Backbone as XML, in Angstrom:
<?xml version="1.0"?>
<chain id="A" units="angstrom">
  <residue number="1" name="MET">
    <atom name="N" x="-36.511" y="32.819" z="-34.049"/>
    <atom name="CA" x="-35.567" y="32.004" z="-33.344"/>
    <atom name="C" x="-34.929" y="32.855" z="-32.251"/>
  </residue>
  <residue number="2" name="TYR">
    <atom name="N" x="-35.052" y="32.424" z="-31.009"/>
    <atom name="CA" x="-34.575" y="33.190" z="-29.876"/>
    <atom name="C" x="-33.238" y="32.628" z="-29.401"/>
  </residue>
  <residue number="3" name="ASN">
    <atom name="N" x="-32.189" y="33.402" z="-29.493"/>
    <atom name="CA" x="-30.841" y="33.002" z="-29.100"/>
    <atom name="C" x="-30.398" y="31.690" z="-29.757"/>
  </residue>
  <residue number="4" name="ARG">
    <atom name="N" x="-30.761" y="31.517" z="-30.979"/>
    <atom name="CA" x="-30.401" y="30.332" z="-31.761"/>
    <atom name="C" x="-30.814" y="29.026" z="-31.095"/>
  </residue>
  <residue number="5" name="ALA">
    <atom name="N" x="-31.879" y="29.027" z="-30.316"/>
    <atom name="CA" x="-32.327" y="27.831" z="-29.600"/>
    <atom name="C" x="-33.438" y="27.107" z="-30.331"/>
  </residue>
  <residue number="6" name="GLY">
    <atom name="N" x="-33.934" y="27.653" z="-31.407"/>
    <atom name="CA" x="-34.977" y="26.986" z="-32.157"/>
    <atom name="C" x="-36.382" y="27.392" z="-31.771"/>
  </residue>
  <residue number="7" name="ILE">
    <atom name="N" x="-36.526" y="28.266" z="-30.799"/>
    <atom name="CA" x="-37.853" y="28.769" z="-30.437"/>
    <atom name="C" x="-37.876" y="30.258" z="-30.718"/>
  </residue>
  <residue number="8" name="SER">
    <atom name="N" x="-39.049" y="30.739" z="-31.102"/>
    <atom name="CA" x="-39.137" y="32.147" z="-31.496"/>
    <atom name="C" x="-39.031" y="33.069" z="-30.288"/>
  </residue>
  <residue number="9" name="THR">
    <atom name="N" x="-39.508" y="32.643" z="-29.137"/>
    <atom name="CA" x="-39.429" y="33.454" z="-27.915"/>
    <atom name="C" x="-39.504" y="32.511" z="-26.725"/>
  </residue>
  <residue number="10" name="PRO">
    <atom name="N" x="-38.870" y="32.840" z="-25.607"/>
    <atom name="CA" x="-38.950" y="31.950" z="-24.449"/>
    <atom name="C" x="-40.301" y="31.984" z="-23.767"/>
  </residue>
  <residue number="11" name="ARG">
    <atom name="N" x="-41.134" y="32.974" z="-24.126"/>
    <atom name="CA" x="-42.431" y="33.128" z="-23.471"/>
    <atom name="C" x="-43.351" y="31.962" z="-23.831"/>
  </residue>
  <residue number="12" name="GLY">
    <atom name="N" x="-43.886" y="31.294" z="-22.838"/>
    <atom name="CA" x="-44.811" y="30.186" z="-23.064"/>
    <atom name="C" x="-44.117" y="28.861" z="-23.336"/>
  </residue>
  <residue number="13" name="SER">
    <atom name="N" x="-42.800" y="28.835" z="-23.348"/>
    <atom name="CA" x="-42.106" y="27.590" z="-23.647"/>
    <atom name="C" x="-41.753" y="26.808" z="-22.387"/>
  </residue>
  <residue number="14" name="GLY">
    <atom name="N" x="-41.957" y="27.413" z="-21.220"/>
    <atom name="CA" x="-41.615" y="26.720" z="-19.985"/>
    <atom name="C" x="-40.151" y="26.852" z="-19.625"/>
  </residue>
  <residue number="15" name="SER">
    <atom name="N" x="-39.440" y="27.685" z="-20.339"/>
    <atom name="CA" x="-38.028" y="27.905" z="-20.003"/>
    <atom name="C" x="-37.772" y="29.410" z="-19.964"/>
  </residue>
  <residue number="16" name="ASN">
    <atom name="N" x="-36.638" y="29.787" z="-19.421"/>
    <atom name="CA" x="-36.312" y="31.200" z="-19.369"/>
    <atom name="C" x="-35.469" y="31.626" z="-20.576"/>
  </residue>
  <residue number="17" name="GLY">
    <atom name="N" x="-35.172" y="30.698" z="-21.453"/>
    <atom name="CA" x="-34.427" y="31.030" z="-22.658"/>
    <atom name="C" x="-32.927" y="30.894" z="-22.518"/>
  </residue>
  <residue number="18" name="TYR">
    <atom name="N" x="-32.451" y="30.493" z="-21.314"/>
    <atom name="CA" x="-31.015" y="30.349" z="-21.109"/>
    <atom name="C" x="-30.556" y="29.043" z="-21.750"/>
  </residue>
  <residue number="19" name="ILE">
    <atom name="N" x="-29.528" y="29.124" z="-22.555"/>
    <atom name="CA" x="-29.029" y="27.956" z="-23.280"/>
    <atom name="C" x="-27.701" y="27.535" z="-22.668"/>
  </residue>
  <residue number="20" name="GLN">
    <atom name="N" x="-27.613" y="26.278" z="-22.284"/>
    <atom name="CA" x="-26.362" y="25.736" z="-21.761"/>
    <atom name="C" x="-25.740" y="24.834" z="-22.816"/>
  </residue>
  <residue number="21" name="SER">
    <atom name="N" x="-24.441" y="24.959" z="-22.957"/>
    <atom name="CA" x="-23.754" y="24.073" z="-23.901"/>
    <atom name="C" x="-23.253" y="22.842" z="-23.155"/>
  </residue>
  <residue number="22" name="ASN">
    <atom name="N" x="-23.154" y="21.755" z="-23.851"/>
    <atom name="CA" x="-22.648" y="20.515" z="-23.278"/>
    <atom name="C" x="-21.129" y="20.536" z="-23.385"/>
  </residue>
  <residue number="23" name="ARG">
    <atom name="N" x="-20.464" y="20.842" z="-22.307"/>
    <atom name="CA" x="-19.004" y="20.954" z="-22.324"/>
    <atom name="C" x="-18.309" y="19.598" z="-22.232"/>
  </residue>
  <residue number="24" name="PHE">
    <atom name="N" x="-19.059" y="18.539" z="-21.976"/>
    <atom name="CA" x="-18.462" y="17.216" z="-21.877"/>
    <atom name="C" x="-18.521" y="16.449" z="-23.187"/>
  </residue>
  <residue number="25" name="PHE">
    <atom name="N" x="-19.140" y="17.010" z="-24.195"/>
    <atom name="CA" x="-19.168" y="16.368" z="-25.497"/>
    <atom name="C" x="-17.843" y="16.615" z="-26.190"/>
  </residue>
  <residue number="26" name="LEU">
    <atom name="N" x="-17.137" y="15.545" z="-26.508"/>
    <atom name="CA" x="-15.854" y="15.653" z="-27.195"/>
    <atom name="C" x="-16.044" y="15.230" z="-28.634"/>
  </residue>
  <residue number="27" name="LYS">
    <atom name="N" x="-15.665" y="16.079" z="-29.541"/>
    <atom name="CA" x="-15.767" y="15.736" z="-30.944"/>
    <atom name="C" x="-14.724" y="14.690" z="-31.278"/>
  </residue>
  <residue number="28" name="PRO">
    <atom name="N" x="-15.090" y="13.678" z="-32.062"/>
    <atom name="CA" x="-14.099" y="12.645" z="-32.411"/>
    <atom name="C" x="-13.004" y="13.230" z="-33.283"/>
  </residue>
  <residue number="29" name="LYS">
    <atom name="N" x="-11.783" y="12.822" z="-32.999"/>
    <atom name="CA" x="-10.648" y="13.296" z="-33.781"/>
    <atom name="C" x="-10.546" y="12.475" z="-35.057"/>
  </residue>
  <residue number="30" name="SER">
    <atom name="N" x="-10.209" y="13.119" z="-36.135"/>
    <atom name="CA" x="-10.121" y="12.422" z="-37.413"/>
    <atom name="C" x="-8.866" y="11.577" z="-37.506"/>
  </residue>
  <residue number="31" name="SER">
    <atom name="N" x="-7.874" y="11.820" z="-36.646"/>
    <atom name="CA" x="-6.623" y="11.072" z="-36.715"/>
    <atom name="C" x="-6.678" y="9.770" z="-35.927"/>
  </residue>
  <residue number="32" name="GLN">
    <atom name="N" x="-7.772" y="9.520" z="-35.203"/>
    <atom name="CA" x="-7.868" y="8.290" z="-34.434"/>
    <atom name="C" x="-8.126" y="7.110" z="-35.353"/>
  </residue>
  <residue number="33" name="PHE">
    <atom name="N" x="-7.872" y="5.938" z="-34.833"/>
    <atom name="CA" x="-8.062" y="4.693" z="-35.555"/>
    <atom name="C" x="-9.545" y="4.454" z="-35.782"/>
  </residue>
  <residue number="34" name="ASN">
    <atom name="N" x="-9.919" y="4.111" z="-36.984"/>
    <atom name="CA" x="-11.310" y="3.837" z="-37.307"/>
    <atom name="C" x="-11.556" y="2.337" z="-37.150"/>
  </residue>
  <residue number="35" name="PRO">
    <atom name="N" x="-12.300" y="1.896" z="-36.124"/>
    <atom name="CA" x="-12.477" y="0.463" z="-35.905"/>
    <atom name="C" x="-13.328" y="-0.207" z="-36.975"/>
  </residue>
  <residue number="36" name="HIS">
    <atom name="N" x="-14.042" y="0.575" z="-37.764"/>
    <atom name="CA" x="-14.897" y="-0.017" z="-38.791"/>
    <atom name="C" x="-14.104" y="-0.429" z="-40.030"/>
  </residue>
  <residue number="37" name="LEU">
    <atom name="N" x="-12.907" y="0.087" z="-40.183"/>
    <atom name="CA" x="-12.119" y="-0.240" z="-41.366"/>
    <atom name="C" x="-11.534" y="-1.637" z="-41.302"/>
  </residue>
  <residue number="38" name="ASN">
    <atom name="N" x="-11.037" y="-2.043" z="-40.141"/>
    <atom name="CA" x="-10.388" y="-3.339" z="-40.020"/>
    <atom name="C" x="-10.931" y="-4.031" z="-38.770"/>
  </residue>
  <residue number="39" name="ARG">
    <atom name="N" x="-12.028" y="-4.747" z="-38.926"/>
    <atom name="CA" x="-12.666" y="-5.395" z="-37.780"/>
    <atom name="C" x="-11.935" y="-6.645" z="-37.331"/>
  </residue>
  <residue number="40" name="SER">
    <atom name="N" x="-11.089" y="-7.234" z="-38.172"/>
    <atom name="CA" x="-10.430" y="-8.484" z="-37.811"/>
    <atom name="C" x="-9.135" y="-8.261" z="-37.046"/>
  </residue>
  <residue number="41" name="HIS">
    <atom name="N" x="-8.704" y="-7.024" z="-36.895"/>
    <atom name="CA" x="-7.435" y="-6.751" z="-36.213"/>
    <atom name="C" x="-7.587" y="-7.020" z="-34.722"/>
  </residue>
  <residue number="42" name="PRO">
    <atom name="N" x="-6.660" y="-7.764" z="-34.096"/>
    <atom name="CA" x="-6.825" y="-8.135" z="-32.683"/>
    <atom name="C" x="-6.744" y="-6.961" z="-31.714"/>
  </residue>
  <residue number="43" name="HIS">
    <atom name="N" x="-6.068" y="-5.884" z="-32.089"/>
    <atom name="CA" x="-5.917" y="-4.743" z="-31.188"/>
    <atom name="C" x="-6.666" y="-3.523" z="-31.727"/>
  </residue>
  <residue number="44" name="ARG">
    <atom name="N" x="-7.842" y="-3.729" z="-32.304"/>
    <atom name="CA" x="-8.538" y="-2.625" z="-32.934"/>
    <atom name="C" x="-9.108" y="-1.637" z="-31.927"/>
  </residue>
  <residue number="45" name="ASP">
    <atom name="N" x="-9.263" y="-2.049" z="-30.665"/>
    <atom name="CA" x="-9.821" y="-1.142" z="-29.677"/>
    <atom name="C" x="-8.754" y="-0.281" z="-29.021"/>
  </residue>
  <residue number="46" name="THR">
    <atom name="N" x="-7.510" y="-0.355" z="-29.444"/>
    <atom name="CA" x="-6.443" y="0.454" z="-28.848"/>
    <atom name="C" x="-6.120" y="1.655" z="-29.721"/>
  </residue>
  <residue number="47" name="CYS">
    <atom name="N" x="-7.052" y="2.092" z="-30.542"/>
    <atom name="CA" x="-6.912" y="3.286" z="-31.374"/>
    <atom name="C" x="-5.716" y="3.195" z="-32.318"/>
  </residue>
  <residue number="48" name="GLY">
    <atom name="N" x="-5.433" y="2.032" z="-32.823"/>
    <atom name="CA" x="-4.380" y="1.882" z="-33.820"/>
    <atom name="C" x="-2.998" y="1.695" z="-33.260"/>
  </residue>
  <residue number="49" name="PHE">
    <atom name="N" x="-2.825" y="1.792" z="-31.970"/>
    <atom name="CA" x="-1.516" y="1.625" z="-31.374"/>
    <atom name="C" x="-1.384" y="0.213" z="-30.821"/>
  </residue>
  <residue number="50" name="ILE">
    <atom name="N" x="-0.342" y="-0.482" z="-31.228"/>
    <atom name="CA" x="-0.086" y="-1.820" z="-30.713"/>
    <atom name="C" x="1.028" y="-1.707" z="-29.692"/>
  </residue>
  <residue number="51" name="ARG">
    <atom name="N" x="0.734" y="-2.098" z="-28.476"/>
    <atom name="CA" x="1.715" y="-1.993" z="-27.410"/>
    <atom name="C" x="2.725" y="-3.121" z="-27.507"/>
  </residue>
  <residue number="52" name="LYS">
    <atom name="N" x="3.973" y="-2.781" z="-27.305"/>
    <atom name="CA" x="5.026" y="-3.787" z="-27.252"/>
    <atom name="C" x="5.144" y="-4.271" z="-25.812"/>
  </residue>
  <residue number="53" name="PRO">
    <atom name="N" x="5.439" y="-5.564" z="-25.630"/>
    <atom name="CA" x="5.570" y="-6.055" z="-24.257"/>
    <atom name="C" x="6.800" y="-5.468" z="-23.586"/>
  </residue>
  <residue number="54" name="LYS">
    <atom name="N" x="6.716" y="-5.242" z="-22.299"/>
    <atom name="CA" x="7.833" y="-4.688" z="-21.558"/>
    <atom name="C" x="8.828" y="-5.795" z="-21.242"/>
  </residue>
  <residue number="55" name="ILE">
    <atom name="N" x="10.084" y="-5.515" z="-21.483"/>
    <atom name="CA" x="11.146" y="-6.499" z="-21.304"/>
    <atom name="C" x="11.242" y="-6.919" z="-19.838"/>
  </residue>
  <residue number="56" name="ASP">
    <atom name="N" x="11.080" y="-5.984" z="-18.916"/>
    <atom name="CA" x="11.191" y="-6.294" z="-17.491"/>
    <atom name="C" x="10.131" y="-7.306" z="-17.061"/>
  </residue>
  <residue number="57" name="ILE">
    <atom name="N" x="8.928" y="-7.128" z="-17.563"/>
    <atom name="CA" x="7.840" y="-8.034" z="-17.187"/>
    <atom name="C" x="8.075" y="-9.418" z="-17.764"/>
  </residue>
  <residue number="58" name="LEU">
    <atom name="N" x="8.514" y="-9.485" z="-19.018"/>
    <atom name="CA" x="8.790" y="-10.782" z="-19.626"/>
    <atom name="C" x="9.916" y="-11.504" z="-18.896"/>
  </residue>
  <residue number="59" name="ASP">
    <atom name="N" x="10.952" y="-10.756" z="-18.526"/>
    <atom name="CA" x="12.069" y="-11.344" z="-17.794"/>
    <atom name="C" x="11.613" y="-11.850" z="-16.423"/>
  </residue>
  <residue number="60" name="HIS">
    <atom name="N" x="10.773" y="-11.064" z="-15.753"/>
    <atom name="CA" x="10.247" y="-11.482" z="-14.451"/>
    <atom name="C" x="9.442" y="-12.764" z="-14.570"/>
  </residue>
  <residue number="61" name="ASN">
    <atom name="N" x="8.620" y="-12.877" z="-15.613"/>
    <atom name="CA" x="7.813" y="-14.081" z="-15.805"/>
    <atom name="C" x="8.685" y="-15.297" z="-16.070"/>
  </residue>
  <residue number="62" name="ARG">
    <atom name="N" x="9.771" y="-15.125" z="-16.845"/>
    <atom name="CA" x="10.693" y="-16.244" z="-17.096"/>
    <atom name="C" x="11.346" y="-16.708" z="-15.797"/>
  </residue>
  <residue number="63" name="ARG">
    <atom name="N" x="11.812" y="-15.758" z="-14.993"/>
    <atom name="CA" x="12.444" y="-16.125" z="-13.717"/>
    <atom name="C" x="11.449" y="-16.813" z="-12.793"/>
  </residue>
  <residue number="64" name="ARG">
    <atom name="N" x="10.229" y="-16.327" z="-12.788"/>
    <atom name="CA" x="9.205" y="-16.910" z="-11.924"/>
    <atom name="C" x="8.898" y="-18.344" z="-12.331"/>
  </residue>
  <residue number="65" name="LYS">
    <atom name="N" x="8.827" y="-18.609" z="-13.629"/>
    <atom name="CA" x="8.571" y="-19.975" z="-14.103"/>
    <atom name="C" x="9.696" y="-20.911" z="-13.681"/>
  </residue>
  <residue number="66" name="LYS">
    <atom name="N" x="10.942" y="-20.423" z="-13.787"/>
    <atom name="CA" x="12.077" y="-21.250" z="-13.361"/>
    <atom name="C" x="11.989" y="-21.533" z="-11.864"/>
  </residue>
  <residue number="67" name="HIS">
    <atom name="N" x="11.659" y="-20.523" z="-11.086"/>
    <atom name="CA" x="11.576" y="-20.690" z="-9.640"/>
    <atom name="C" x="10.473" y="-21.678" z="-9.271"/>
  </residue>
  <residue number="68" name="VAL">
    <atom name="N" x="9.349" y="-21.612" z="-9.966"/>
    <atom name="CA" x="8.243" y="-22.531" z="-9.704"/>
    <atom name="C" x="8.661" y="-23.958" z="-10.036"/>
  </residue>
  <residue number="69" name="LYS">
    <atom name="N" x="9.387" y="-24.149" z="-11.138"/>
    <atom name="CA" x="9.865" y="-25.495" z="-11.488"/>
    <atom name="C" x="10.774" y="-26.049" z="-10.401"/>
  </residue>
  <residue number="70" name="LEU">
    <atom name="N" x="11.657" y="-25.197" z="-9.884"/>
    <atom name="CA" x="12.566" y="-25.650" z="-8.840"/>
    <atom name="C" x="11.815" y="-25.990" z="-7.550"/>
  </residue>
  <residue number="71" name="LEU">
    <atom name="N" x="10.812" y="-25.195" z="-7.202"/>
    <atom name="CA" x="10.024" y="-25.490" z="-6.006"/>
    <atom name="C" x="9.237" y="-26.791" z="-6.159"/>
  </residue>
  <residue number="72" name="GLU">
    <atom name="N" x="8.695" y="-27.033" z="-7.354"/>
    <atom name="CA" x="7.967" y="-28.282" z="-7.593"/>
    <atom name="C" x="8.906" y="-29.470" z="-7.499"/>
  </residue>
  <residue number="73" name="LEU">
    <atom name="N" x="10.125" y="-29.326" z="-8.037"/>
    <atom name="CA" x="11.107" y="-30.401" z="-7.949"/>
    <atom name="C" x="11.491" y="-30.656" z="-6.496"/>
  </residue>
  <residue number="74" name="GLU">
    <atom name="N" x="11.661" y="-29.584" z="-5.731"/>
    <atom name="CA" x="12.010" y="-29.735" z="-4.315"/>
    <atom name="C" x="10.900" y="-30.450" z="-3.551"/>
  </residue>
  <residue number="75" name="ASP">
    <atom name="N" x="9.648" y="-30.099" z="-3.804"/>
    <atom name="CA" x="8.528" y="-30.773" z="-3.145"/>
    <atom name="C" x="8.470" y="-32.245" z="-3.527"/>
  </residue>
  <residue number="76" name="LYS">
    <atom name="N" x="8.688" y="-32.512" z="-4.793"/>
    <atom name="CA" x="8.639" y="-33.889" z="-5.280"/>
    <atom name="C" x="9.734" y="-34.734" z="-4.627"/>
  </residue>
  <residue number="77" name="LEU">
    <atom name="N" x="10.931" y="-34.154" z="-4.524"/>
    <atom name="CA" x="12.044" y="-34.891" z="-3.926"/>
    <atom name="C" x="11.828" y="-35.105" z="-2.431"/>
  </residue>
  <residue number="78" name="SER">
    <atom name="N" x="11.272" y="-34.125" z="-1.742"/>
    <atom name="CA" x="11.031" y="-34.285" z="-0.299"/>
    <atom name="C" x="9.940" y="-35.326" z="-0.043"/>
  </residue>
  <residue number="79" name="GLU">
    <atom name="N" x="8.959" y="-35.417" z="-0.939"/>
    <atom name="CA" x="7.922" y="-36.441" z="-0.805"/>
    <atom name="C" x="8.488" y="-37.829" z="-1.044"/>
  </residue>
  <residue number="80" name="GLN">
    <atom name="N" x="9.502" y="-37.925" z="-1.896"/>
    <atom name="CA" x="10.112" y="-39.227" z="-2.185"/>
    <atom name="C" x="11.069" y="-39.675" z="-1.080"/>
  </residue>
  <residue number="81" name="GLY">
    <atom name="N" x="11.371" y="-38.801" z="-0.135"/>
    <atom name="CA" x="12.158" y="-39.204" z="1.016"/>
    <atom name="C" x="13.635" y="-38.887" z="0.938"/>
  </residue>
  <residue number="82" name="TYR">
    <atom name="N" x="14.046" y="-38.018" z="0.044"/>
    <atom name="CA" x="15.453" y="-37.623" z="-0.038"/>
    <atom name="C" x="15.806" y="-36.736" z="1.155"/>
  </residue>
  <residue number="83" name="SER">
    <atom name="N" x="17.066" y="-36.781" z="1.559"/>
    <atom name="CA" x="17.517" y="-35.910" z="2.644"/>
    <atom name="C" x="17.741" y="-34.492" z="2.104"/>
  </residue>
  <residue number="84" name="GLU">
    <atom name="N" x="17.907" y="-33.558" z="3.016"/>
    <atom name="CA" x="18.061" y="-32.156" z="2.600"/>
    <atom name="C" x="19.347" y="-31.926" z="1.814"/>
  </residue>
  <residue number="85" name="SER">
    <atom name="N" x="20.407" y="-32.620" z="2.166"/>
    <atom name="CA" x="21.674" y="-32.452" z="1.436"/>
    <atom name="C" x="21.554" y="-33.008" z="0.019"/>
  </residue>
  <residue number="86" name="GLU">
    <atom name="N" x="20.849" y="-34.132" z="-0.141"/>
    <atom name="CA" x="20.654" y="-34.703" z="-1.484"/>
    <atom name="C" x="19.772" y="-33.781" z="-2.330"/>
  </residue>
  <residue number="87" name="ILE">
    <atom name="N" x="18.754" y="-33.228" z="-1.698"/>
    <atom name="CA" x="17.869" y="-32.303" z="-2.415"/>
    <atom name="C" x="18.651" y="-31.077" z="-2.871"/>
  </residue>
  <residue number="88" name="ALA">
    <atom name="N" x="19.525" y="-30.551" z="-2.001"/>
    <atom name="CA" x="20.330" y="-29.377" z="-2.361"/>
    <atom name="C" x="21.241" y="-29.686" z="-3.547"/>
  </residue>
  <residue number="89" name="GLU">
    <atom name="N" x="21.831" y="-30.882" z="-3.596"/>
    <atom name="CA" x="22.707" y="-31.267" z="-4.717"/>
    <atom name="C" x="21.907" y="-31.371" z="-6.020"/>
  </residue>
  <residue number="90" name="ILE">
    <atom name="N" x="20.750" y="-32.009" z="-5.936"/>
    <atom name="CA" x="19.923" y="-32.186" z="-7.133"/>
    <atom name="C" x="19.433" y="-30.829" z="-7.635"/>
  </residue>
  <residue number="91" name="LEU">
    <atom name="N" x="19.054" y="-29.957" z="-6.714"/>
    <atom name="CA" x="18.592" y="-28.619" z="-7.118"/>
    <atom name="C" x="19.727" y="-27.808" z="-7.736"/>
  </residue>
  <residue number="92" name="ALA">
    <atom name="N" x="20.947" y="-27.960" z="-7.223"/>
    <atom name="CA" x="22.093" y="-27.254" z="-7.808"/>
    <atom name="C" x="22.314" y="-27.709" z="-9.245"/>
  </residue>
  <residue number="93" name="GLY">
    <atom name="N" x="22.184" y="-29.010" z="-9.498"/>
    <atom name="CA" x="22.302" y="-29.519" z="-10.863"/>
    <atom name="C" x="21.181" y="-29.002" z="-11.754"/>
  </residue>
  <residue number="94" name="ALA">
    <atom name="N" x="19.966" y="-28.926" z="-11.208"/>
    <atom name="CA" x="18.827" y="-28.426" z="-11.991"/>
    <atom name="C" x="19.005" y="-26.950" z="-12.314"/>
  </residue>
  <residue number="95" name="ILE">
    <atom name="N" x="19.570" y="-26.191" z="-11.367"/>
    <atom name="CA" x="19.809" y="-24.757" z="-11.608"/>
    <atom name="C" x="20.820" y="-24.578" z="-12.732"/>
  </residue>
  <residue number="96" name="LYS">
    <atom name="N" x="21.865" y="-25.413" z="-12.738"/>
    <atom name="CA" x="22.873" y="-25.340" z="-13.812"/>
    <atom name="C" x="22.241" y="-25.653" z="-15.166"/>
  </residue>
  <residue number="97" name="LYS">
    <atom name="N" x="21.367" y="-26.670" z="-15.188"/>
    <atom name="CA" x="20.689" y="-27.031" z="-16.442"/>
    <atom name="C" x="19.808" y="-25.889" z="-16.937"/>
  </residue>
  <residue number="98" name="LEU">
    <atom name="N" x="19.092" y="-25.228" z="-15.993"/>
    <atom name="CA" x="18.231" y="-24.117" z="-16.378"/>
    <atom name="C" x="19.046" y="-22.939" z="-16.892"/>
  </residue>
  <residue number="99" name="LYS">
    <atom name="N" x="20.207" y="-22.686" z="-16.276"/>
    <atom name="CA" x="21.046" y="-21.601" z="-16.752"/>
    <atom name="C" x="21.569" y="-21.876" z="-18.153"/>
  </residue>
  <residue number="100" name="VAL">
    <atom name="N" x="21.910" y="-23.127" z="-18.426"/>
    <atom name="CA" x="22.392" y="-23.495" z="-19.759"/>
    <atom name="C" x="21.266" y="-23.360" z="-20.777"/>
  </residue>
  <residue number="101" name="SER">
    <atom name="N" x="20.044" y="-23.783" z="-20.388"/>
    <atom name="CA" x="18.923" y="-23.669" z="-21.322"/>
    <atom name="C" x="18.553" y="-22.225" z="-21.575"/>
  </residue>
  <residue number="102" name="VAL">
    <atom name="N" x="18.678" y="-21.363" z="-20.575"/>
    <atom name="CA" x="18.380" y="-19.942" z="-20.753"/>
    <atom name="C" x="19.440" y="-19.291" z="-21.618"/>
  </residue>
  <residue number="103" name="ALA">
    <atom name="N" x="20.696" y="-19.682" z="-21.448"/>
    <atom name="CA" x="21.779" y="-19.125" z="-22.260"/>
    <atom name="C" x="21.617" y="-19.522" z="-23.727"/>
  </residue>
  <residue number="104" name="ALA">
    <atom name="N" x="21.039" y="-20.706" z="-23.974"/>
    <atom name="CA" x="20.834" y="-21.167" z="-25.344"/>
    <atom name="C" x="19.722" y="-20.386" z="-26.038"/>
  </residue>
  <residue number="105" name="ASP">
    <atom name="N" x="18.771" y="-19.854" z="-25.255"/>
    <atom name="CA" x="17.645" y="-19.111" z="-25.839"/>
    <atom name="C" x="18.096" y="-17.811" z="-26.318"/>
  </residue>
</chain>
């Protein structure tokens, strides 16, 4: 065995006998999540860590939904022929209702 490569000598093998190690091979860590143990878990590909949702993103999505509802109401009212002052009054009432519903949550 020549340089622990499995050949007795590099002569006649078509190589010069230089052995390179694979430095990109990473040995699996034993502390990582084993996906074979619990295949039914919805987050099994996240190595056992379940991410919690970020409060800022959830809050942004809630505000965006409210804003979209108000824009849809404004479009609907303008299509029905209401004047701008009437639309502003109705939207102010809708904003108050949304604030009350958000406070209740």
